[in-house]
BANULUM-723300 format. One record per atom (N, C-alpha, C): x, y, z; residue in one letter; atom name; residue number from 1. Coordinates in nm, 2 decimals. Layout:
BEGIN
[[X Y Z] 'a' 'CA' NUM] ...
This chain:
BEGIN
[[0.08 -0.12 0.00] 'm' 'N' 1] [[0.00 0.00 0.00] 'm' 'CA' 1] [[0.09 0.12 0.00] 'm' 'C' 1] [[0.05 0.23 -0.07] 'l' 'N' 2] [[0.12 0.35 -0.08] 'l' 'CA' 2] [[0.11 0.43 0.04] 'l' 'C' 2] [[0.22 0.48 0.09] 'q' 'N' 3] [[0.22 0.57 0.21] 'q' 'CA' 3] [[0.18 0.71 0.17] 'q' 'C' 3] [[0.07 0.76 0.22] 'c' 'N' 4] [[0.02 0.89 0.18] 'c' 'CA' 4] [[0.02 0.98 0.30] 'c' 'C' 4] [[0.03 1.11 0.28] 'p' 'N' 5] [[0.04 1.18 0.15] 'p' 'CA' 5] [[0.19 1.16 0.09] 'p' 'C' 5] [[0.20 1.17 -0.04] 'c' 'N' 6] [[0.33 1.17 -0.11] 'c' 'CA' 6] [[0.32 1.25 -0.24] 'c' 'C' 6] [[0.43 1.30 -0.28] 'd' 'N' 7] [[0.44 1.38 -0.40] 'd' 'CA' 7] [[0.51 1.30 -0.51] 'd' 'C' 7] [[0.46 1.31 -0.63] 'i' 'N' 8] [[0.52 1.25 -0.74] 'i' 'CA' 8] [[0.52 1.35 -0.86] 'i' 'C' 8] [[0.63 1.34 -0.94] 'e' 'N' 9] [[0.63 1.42 -1.07] 'e' 'CA' 9] [[0.55 1.34 -1.17] 'e' 'C' 9] [[0.46 1.41 -1.24] 'a' 'N' 10] [[0.38 1.35 -1.34] 'a' 'CA' 10] [[0.39 1.42 -1.47] 'a' 'C' 10] [[0.37 1.34 -1.58] 't' 'N' 11] [[0.36 1.39 -1.72] 't' 'CA' 11] [[0.23 1.34 -1.78] 't' 'C' 11] [[0.15 1.43 -1.83] 'v' 'N' 12] [[0.02 1.39 -1.89] 'v' 'CA' 12] [[0.03 1.43 -2.04] 'v' 'C' 12] [[0.00 1.33 -2.13] 'n' 'N' 13] [[0.02 1.35 -2.27] 'n' 'CA' 13] [[-0.11 1.38 -2.34] 'n' 'C' 13] [[-0.22 1.39 -2.27] 'g' 'N' 14] [[-0.35 1.41 -2.34] 'g' 'CA' 14] [[-0.46 1.35 -2.26] 'g' 'C' 14] [[-0.58 1.38 -2.29] 'g' 'N' 15] [[-0.69 1.33 -2.22] 'g' 'CA' 15] [[-0.81 1.30 -2.31] 'g' 'C' 15] [[-0.91 1.23 -2.26] 'g' 'N' 16] [[-1.02 1.20 -2.35] 'g' 'CA' 16] [[-1.13 1.14 -2.26] 'g' 'C' 16] [[-1.25 1.16 -2.31] 'l' 'N' 17] [[-1.37 1.10 -2.25] 'l' 'CA' 17] [[-1.42 0.98 -2.34] 'l' 'C' 17] [[-1.42 0.87 -2.28] 'f' 'N' 18] [[-1.45 0.74 -2.36] 'f' 'CA' 18] [[-1.58 0.68 -2.31] 'f' 'C' 18] [[-1.65 0.60 -2.39] 's' 'N' 19] [[-1.77 0.53 -2.35] 's' 'CA' 19] [[-1.76 0.39 -2.41] 's' 'C' 19] [[-1.81 0.30 -2.33] 's' 'N' 20] [[-1.83 0.16 -2.39] 's' 'CA' 20] [[-1.98 0.12 -2.40] 's' 'C' 20] [[-2.07 0.22 -2.38] 'k' 'N' 21] [[-2.21 0.19 -2.39] 'k' 'CA' 21] [[-2.25 0.15 -2.53] 'k' 'C' 21] [[-2.32 0.04 -2.54] 'g' 'N' 22] [[-2.37 -0.01 -2.67] 'g' 'CA' 22] [[-2.27 -0.09 -2.75] 'g' 'C' 22] [[-2.14 -0.10 -2.70] 'g' 'N' 23] [[-2.04 -0.18 -2.77] 'g' 'CA' 23] [[-2.02 -0.31 -2.70] 'g' 'C' 23] [[-1.92 -0.39 -2.75] 'k' 'N' 24] [[-1.88 -0.51 -2.69] 'k' 'CA' 24] [[-1.80 -0.48 -2.56] 'k' 'C' 24] [[-1.80 -0.58 -2.47] 'e' 'N' 25] [[-1.72 -0.56 -2.35] 'e' 'CA' 25] [[-1.57 -0.53 -2.39] 'e' 'C' 25] [[-1.52 -0.43 -2.33] 'g' 'N' 26] [[-1.38 -0.39 -2.36] 'g' 'CA' 26] [[-1.37 -0.29 -2.47] 'g' 'C' 26] [[-1.47 -0.27 -2.56] 'd' 'N' 27] [[-1.47 -0.17 -2.66] 'd' 'CA' 27] [[-1.50 -0.04 -2.60] 'd' 'C' 27] [[-1.42 0.06 -2.65] 'k' 'N' 28] [[-1.44 0.20 -2.60] 'k' 'CA' 28] [[-1.44 0.29 -2.72] 'k' 'C' 28] [[-1.54 0.39 -2.72] 'k' 'N' 29] [[-1.55 0.49 -2.82] 'k' 'CA' 29] [[-1.51 0.62 -2.77] 'k' 'C' 29] [[-1.42 0.69 -2.84] 'l' 'N' 30] [[-1.39 0.83 -2.79] 'l' 'CA' 30] [[-1.50 0.92 -2.82] 'l' 'C' 30] [[-1.55 0.99 -2.71] 'l' 'N' 31] [[-1.66 1.08 -2.73] 'l' 'CA' 31] [[-1.61 1.23 -2.73] 'l' 'C' 31] [[-1.50 1.25 -2.66] 'l' 'N' 32] [[-1.45 1.39 -2.66] 'l' 'CA' 32] [[-1.30 1.38 -2.64] 'l' 'C' 32] [[-1.23 1.44 -2.74] 'd' 'N' 33] [[-1.08 1.44 -2.73] 'd' 'CA' 33] [[-1.04 1.57 -2.66] 'd' 'C' 33] [[-0.95 1.55 -2.56] 'l' 'N' 34] [[-0.91 1.66 -2.48] 'l' 'CA' 34] [[-0.75 1.67 -2.48] 'l' 'C' 34] [[-0.70 1.71 -2.60] 'p' 'N' 35] [[-0.56 1.72 -2.62] 'p' 'CA' 35] [[-0.49 1.83 -2.54] 'p' 'C' 35] [[-0.56 1.93 -2.50] 'f' 'N' 36] [[-0.51 2.04 -2.42] 'f' 'CA' 36] [[-0.47 2.00 -2.28] 'f' 'C' 36] [[-0.52 1.88 -2.23] 'i' 'N' 37] [[-0.49 1.83 -2.10] 'i' 'CA' 37] [[-0.35 1.76 -2.11] 'i' 'C' 37] [[-0.25 1.84 -2.09] 'q' 'N' 38] [[-0.12 1.78 -2.10] 'q' 'CA' 38] [[-0.02 1.87 -2.03] 'q' 'C' 38] [[0.10 1.82 -2.00] 'g' 'N' 39] [[0.20 1.89 -1.93] 'g' 'CA' 39] [[0.27 1.81 -1.82] 'g' 'C' 39] [[0.36 1.88 -1.75] 'k' 'N' 40] [[0.43 1.82 -1.64] 'k' 'CA' 40] [[0.39 1.89 -1.51] 'k' 'C' 40] [[0.39 1.82 -1.40] 'g' 'N' 41] [[0.36 1.89 -1.28] 'g' 'CA' 41] [[0.38 1.80 -1.16] 'g' 'C' 41] [[0.36 1.85 -1.05] 'l' 'N' 42] [[0.37 1.78 -0.92] 'l' 'CA' 42] [[0.23 1.73 -0.88] 'l' 'C' 42] [[0.21 1.61 -0.84] 'v' 'N' 43] [[0.09 1.55 -0.79] 'v' 'CA' 43] [[0.11 1.51 -0.65] 'v' 'C' 43] [[0.02 1.55 -0.56] 'r' 'N' 44] [[0.02 1.51 -0.42] 'r' 'CA' 44] [[-0.09 1.40 -0.41] 'r' 'C' 44] [[-0.05 1.28 -0.38] 'i' 'N' 45] [[-0.15 1.18 -0.35] 'i' 'CA' 45] [[-0.19 1.19 -0.20] 'i' 'C' 45] [[-0.31 1.23 -0.18] 'l' 'N' 46] [[-0.35 1.25 -0.04] 'l' 'CA' 46] [[-0.40 1.12 0.02] 'l' 'C' 46] [[-0.47 1.03 -0.07] 'y' 'N' 47] [[-0.52 0.91 -0.02] 'y' 'CA' 47] [[-0.53 0.81 -0.13] 'y' 'C' 47] [[-0.51 0.68 -0.11] 'a' 'N' 48] [[-0.52 0.58 -0.21] 'a' 'CA' 48] [[-0.55 0.45 -0.15] 'a' 'C' 48] [[-0.66 0.38 -0.20] 'd' 'N' 49] [[-0.68 0.25 -0.16] 'd' 'CA' 49] [[-0.74 0.18 -0.28] 'd' 'C' 49] [[-0.78 0.05 -0.28] 'p' 'N' 50] [[-0.83 -0.02 -0.40] 'p' 'CA' 50] [[-0.96 0.04 -0.46] 'p' 'C' 50] [[-1.03 0.12 -0.38] 'k' 'N' 51] [[-1.16 0.18 -0.43] 'k' 'CA' 51] [[-1.15 0.32 -0.47] 'k' 'C' 51] [[-1.07 0.40 -0.41] 'i' 'N' 52] [[-1.07 0.55 -0.43] 'i' 'CA' 52] [[-0.93 0.60 -0.42] 'i' 'C' 52] [[-0.90 0.71 -0.50] 'r' 'N' 53] [[-0.78 0.79 -0.49] 'r' 'CA' 53] [[-0.81 0.94 -0.49] 'r' 'C' 53] [[-0.74 1.01 -0.41] 'i' 'N' 54] [[-0.76 1.15 -0.40] 'i' 'CA' 54] [[-0.63 1.22 -0.42] 'i' 'C' 54] [[-0.62 1.31 -0.52] 'f' 'N' 55] [[-0.50 1.38 -0.56] 'f' 'CA' 55] [[-0.52 1.53 -0.54] 'f' 'C' 55] [[-0.41 1.60 -0.52] 'l' 'N' 56] [[-0.41 1.75 -0.51] 'l' 'CA' 56] [[-0.30 1.80 -0.60] 'l' 'C' 56] [[-0.32 1.91 -0.66] 's' 'N' 57] [[-0.21 1.98 -0.74] 's' 'CA' 57] [[-0.16 2.09 -0.65] 's' 'C' 57] [[-0.04 2.07 -0.59] 'p' 'N' 58] [[0.02 2.17 -0.50] 'p' 'CA' 58] [[0.08 2.29 -0.57] 'p' 'C' 58] [[0.10 2.27 -0.70] 't' 'N' 59] [[0.16 2.38 -0.78] 't' 'CA' 59] [[0.08 2.40 -0.91] 't' 'C' 59] [[0.10 2.51 -0.97] 'q' 'N' 60] [[0.04 2.54 -1.10] 'q' 'CA' 60] [[0.10 2.45 -1.20] 'q' 'C' 60] [[0.02 2.37 -1.28] 'g' 'N' 61] [[0.08 2.29 -1.38] 'g' 'CA' 61] [[0.13 2.37 -1.50] 'g' 'C' 61] [[0.23 2.32 -1.58] 'd' 'N' 62] [[0.28 2.39 -1.69] 'd' 'CA' 62] [[0.20 2.38 -1.82] 'd' 'C' 62] [[0.09 2.30 -1.82] 'g' 'N' 63] [[0.01 2.29 -1.93] 'g' 'CA' 63] [[-0.10 2.39 -1.95] 'g' 'C' 63] [[-0.12 2.48 -1.85] 'g' 'N' 64] [[-0.21 2.58 -1.85] 'g' 'CA' 64] [[-0.36 2.55 -1.82] 'g' 'C' 64] [[-0.38 2.42 -1.79] 'w' 'N' 65] [[-0.52 2.38 -1.77] 'w' 'CA' 65] [[-0.54 2.34 -1.62] 'w' 'C' 65] [[-0.44 2.32 -1.55] 'e' 'N' 66] [[-0.45 2.27 -1.41] 'e' 'CA' 66] [[-0.40 2.38 -1.31] 'e' 'C' 66] [[-0.50 2.43 -1.23] 'd' 'N' 67] [[-0.47 2.53 -1.13] 'd' 'CA' 67] [[-0.41 2.47 -1.00] 'd' 'C' 67] [[-0.33 2.55 -0.94] 'k' 'N' 68] [[-0.28 2.51 -0.80] 'k' 'CA' 68] [[-0.40 2.50 -0.71] 'k' 'C' 68] [[-0.40 2.39 -0.63] 'g' 'N' 69] [[-0.51 2.36 -0.54] 'g' 'CA' 69] [[-0.62 2.27 -0.60] 'g' 'C' 69] [[-0.61 2.23 -0.73] 'l' 'N' 70] [[-0.71 2.14 -0.79] 'l' 'CA' 70] [[-0.71 2.01 -0.71] 'l' 'C' 70] [[-0.83 1.96 -0.68] 'i' 'N' 71] [[-0.84 1.83 -0.62] 'i' 'CA' 71] [[-0.92 1.74 -0.71] 'i' 'C' 71] [[-0.87 1.62 -0.73] 'v' 'N' 72] [[-0.93 1.52 -0.82] 'v' 'CA' 72] [[-0.96 1.40 -0.73] 'v' 'C' 72] [[-1.08 1.34 -0.75] 'v' 'N' 73] [[-1.12 1.22 -0.68] 'v' 'CA' 73] [[-1.15 1.12 -0.78] 'v' 'C' 73] [[-1.09 1.00 -0.78] 'q' 'N' 74] [[-1.11 0.89 -0.87] 'q' 'CA' 74] [[-1.17 0.78 -0.80] 'q' 'C' 74] [[-1.28 0.73 -0.85] 'v' 'N' 75] [[-1.35 0.61 -0.79] 'v' 'CA' 75] [[-1.36 0.51 -0.91] 'v' 'C' 75] [[-1.33 0.38 -0.87] 'r' 'N' 76] [[-1.34 0.28 -0.97] 'r' 'CA' 76] [[-1.48 0.28 -1.04] 'r' 'C' 76] [[-1.47 0.26 -1.17] 'q' 'N' 77] [[-1.60 0.27 -1.26] 'q' 'CA' 77] [[-1.70 0.16 -1.21] 'q' 'C' 77] [[-1.65 0.04 -1.18] 'd' 'N' 78] [[-1.75 -0.06 -1.14] 'd' 'CA' 78] [[-1.82 -0.03 -1.02] 'd' 'C' 78] [[-1.76 0.04 -0.92] 'l' 'N' 79] [[-1.83 0.08 -0.80] 'l' 'CA' 79] [[-1.93 0.19 -0.82] 'l' 'C' 79] [[-1.90 0.28 -0.91] 'v' 'N' 80] [[-2.00 0.39 -0.95] 'v' 'CA' 80] [[-2.12 0.33 -1.02] 'v' 'C' 80] [[-2.10 0.24 -1.11] 'l' 'N' 81] [[-2.21 0.17 -1.18] 'l' 'CA' 81] [[-2.29 0.09 -1.09] 'l' 'C' 81] [[-2.23 0.02 -1.00] 'e' 'N' 82] [[-2.30 -0.06 -0.90] 'e' 'CA' 82] [[-2.39 0.02 -0.82] 'e' 'C' 82] [[-2.34 0.14 -0.77] 'e' 'N' 83] [[-2.42 0.23 -0.69] 'e' 'CA' 83] [[-2.54 0.28 -0.77] 'e' 'C' 83] [[-2.51 0.32 -0.89] 'l' 'N' 84] [[-2.62 0.38 -0.98] 'l' 'CA' 84] [[-2.73 0.27 -1.00] 'l' 'C' 84] [[-2.69 0.15 -1.03] 'r' 'N' 85] [[-2.78 0.04 -1.05] 'r' 'CA' 85] [[-2.87 0.01 -0.93] 'r' 'C' 85] [[-2.80 0.02 -0.81] 's' 'N' 86] [[-2.87 0.00 -0.69] 's' 'CA' 86] [[-2.98 0.10 -0.66] 's' 'C' 86] [[-2.96 0.22 -0.72] 'r' 'N' 87] [[-3.06 0.33 -0.71] 'r' 'CA' 87] [[-3.16 0.32 -0.82] 'r' 'C' 87] [[-3.17 0.22 -0.90] 's' 'N' 88] [[-3.26 0.20 -1.00] 's' 'CA' 88] [[-3.25 0.30 -1.11] 's' 'C' 88] [[-3.13 0.34 -1.14] 'm' 'N' 89] [[-3.11 0.44 -1.25] 'm' 'CA' 89] [[-3.10 0.37 -1.38] 'm' 'C' 89] [[-3.21 0.34 -1.45] 's' 'N' 90] [[-3.21 0.25 -1.57] 's' 'CA' 90] [[-3.12 0.30 -1.68] 's' 'C' 90] [[-3.09 0.43 -1.68] 't' 'N' 91] [[-3.00 0.49 -1.78] 't' 'CA' 91] [[-2.87 0.42 -1.79] 't' 'C' 91] [[-2.82 0.37 -1.67] 'f' 'N' 92] [[-2.69 0.32 -1.66] 'f' 'CA' 92] [[-2.69 0.16 -1.67] 'f' 'C' 92] [[-2.80 0.10 -1.70] 'r' 'N' 93] [[-2.80 -0.05 -1.71] 'r' 'CA' 93] [[-2.76 -0.10 -1.84] 'r' 'C' 93] 
């Protein structure tokens, strides 16, 4: 397990929004290309476990899109879908 908090140098080469809805398992379709999400910077990992990760940008990123103080929370996709299904949100079935 990662000892948190910890700082790491990160390089991002681009971003995108993908969807697998309507396709075969494992197939993903690019919905939105986000090439401007790129650059180098410092990432502070505040918390990490098998279900969730919390990151903080302690400095201004050099790519121009990430502000100092930005907080990002990542939750595993299967956990989010499981929760939505349990709430009877048929859109996500």
